[in-house]
N, C-alpha and C positions, 0 to 999 in steps of 0.2 A: 400324896398329891404333888404333882410337879408344879413348880413355880417359875418355870422358864417363860419369859416374855421377851419377844423380839420386837424392838422398835425400829421403824424405818426398814422393815424387812424387804429385801430385794425379791424379785420374781424367782431367782435361783433358790433362795431359802424356802419360799412357798412351794416351788416344784419339788425340792428335795424332801420336804415334809410330806407332801402328797405321795411321792415315790416310796418313802419309808412306810407309809400306811398301806400302800398297794402291794400286799403280799399275795402269793398264789392262791391261798385259801381265803382271801378277803376281797370285798368289793367296796370301792370308795364311793361314798354317797355325798352329794351336796344337797342340803335341805335348808329351806328358809326358816328364819325364826318365826314362831307362831304365838298367838296369844299376846299376853302382856309381857313386857320386859321392864325391869326396874334397875336403876343405878343408885348405889348407896355410897356415900362418902366414907372414907376410911374410919374404922372404929378406933376409939382411943384406948381400948383395953381388950384383953382376951387373946385367944389363940391366933386370930388373923389381924391383929393390931397393925395399922399402917397400910392396909391393902384396900383399894377400891373394890367394891363388890358389884358384879353385874349378874342378875338372875334372869334367866330366860327359859323358854321352852322350845323344843323342836318336835314337831309331830310327824310320825311316820305311820301310814295306814297299817292297821293290824293284819290285813291280808298280805302285806309285803314281807312279813317276817314269819318264819315257821318255827315252832317249838316255843315252849314257855320260858326257857332260860336264855334265849338268844339275846335279850336285852342286857344281860350281865356281861356280855362279851363285846360291848361297843367301845370304840375309841373315837374321840372327836376333838376338834379344835375350832376356835372361833377366830375369824379375821375381823378386825375393827378398822375403821377409818376415823382417825382423830385429827382435829385441826392442829397444824404445826405450832400455833401460838399457845396451845395448851400442853405441849410436851416439853419436858426439860431439854435444854440445848445439848447436854452430854448424851442424850438418847436420840439425837437427830432432829429435835424440834427447832423452832424458830431461833435464829442466832447461832446455830451449830456451825462449827468449822467444817466446811465441805471439801477441804483439800485432802 
C-alpha cells in the first residue's frame, strides 16, 4: 500500500499524476463518491496506528466494464479539500511559510 500523501498539491502535481495514470492501454475515469463515506480518527494501536481513515465507495455501472477480473486491475486516487486551519503548517496549512 502506498502511503504518499501530497498536501497543498499544485495543479502540476495533479496533472502529472493524471498523466502517469493515462497509459496507452488505460482510460482515466473520474467518478463521484457514492453511498456513505465515513471518517475515523487515527487508531492508537495496530498496523495503521496514527493514520486518519476515510472509507468510501465509488460505483461504476456493471455494463461499463467487461470481463470478471477487470476490477482487480484498477488504480485510483482521491483528491480532498481540507480547511487550511486543520492542516499542519509544515504541510502548507494555516501559518505556513509561503516564501
